[in-house]
C-alpha positions in Angstrom: -126.1 -115.6 -3.4 -123.1 -115.9 -5.7 -125.2 -115.8 -8.9 -127.1 -112.7 -7.8 -123.9 -110.9 -7.0 -122.1 -112.1 -10.1 -125.0 -110.9 -12.3 -125.0 -107.5 -10.6 -121.3 -107.1 -11.0 -121.5 -108.2 -14.7 -124.2 -105.7 -15.4 -122.4 -102.9 -13.6 -119.1 -103.6 -15.4 -120.6 -104.6 -18.7 -118.9 -108.0 -18.5 -120.0 -111.5 -19.5 -121.5 -113.1 -16.4 -120.7 -116.6 -17.8 -117.0 -115.9 -17.5 -117.2 -114.7 -13.9 -116.1 -117.0 -11.1 -115.3 -116.5 -7.4 -111.7 -116.1 -8.4 -112.3 -113.4 -11.0 -110.4 -110.3 -10.0 -112.4 -107.0 -10.1 -109.6 -104.8 -11.3 -107.3 -107.1 -13.3 -109.9 -109.3 -14.9 -113.0 -107.1 -15.1 -111.1 -103.8 -15.6 -113.0 -102.1 -12.8 -111.8 -98.7 -11.7 -112.4 -97.0 -8.4 -115.6 -95.3 -9.6 -116.9 -98.7 -10.9 -116.2 -100.3 -7.6 -117.9 -97.5 -5.6 -121.1 -97.7 -7.7 -121.0 -101.5 -7.4 -120.7 -101.3 -3.6 -123.5 -98.8 -3.4 -125.8 -101.1 -5.5 -124.9 -104.1 -3.3 -125.5 -102.1 -0.1 -129.0 -101.2 -1.4 -129.8 -104.7 -2.6 -128.8 -106.4 0.6 -129.5 -103.7 3.2 -125.9 -103.6 4.5 -123.2 -101.0 4.9 -119.7 -101.8 3.6 -117.0 -100.0 5.6 -114.5 -98.0 3.4 -111.5 -99.9 4.7 -113.2 -103.2 3.7 -113.8 -102.1 0.1 -110.0 -102.0 -0.6 -109.7 -105.6 0.6 -112.2 -106.9 -1.9 -110.0 -108.1 -4.7 -112.1 -110.9 -6.2 -115.8 -111.6 -6.8 -115.5 -114.3 -4.0 -114.3 -111.6 -1.6 -117.4 -109.6 -2.3 -119.7 -112.6 -1.9 -118.0 -113.6 1.4 -118.3 -110.1 2.8 -122.0 -109.8 2.0 -122.8 -113.3 3.3 -121.0 -112.5 6.6 -122.7 -109.1 7.0 -126.3 -109.5 5.8 
């Protein structure tokens, strides 16, 4: 699960997947802005057949946060 999400995030944010860990921060480390994050969330929703509540999006600070949310809601 982590590798799939890591690769999707890397592709979306044009980052090197090899450097992404669960602790990698979306904004500070990967330079994601709000538009990047919204597109990433929509892609993840499509990929995993889930809906991410708007209030939860702002709580996702690291790649690990995203993975944990998806694993808990798929």
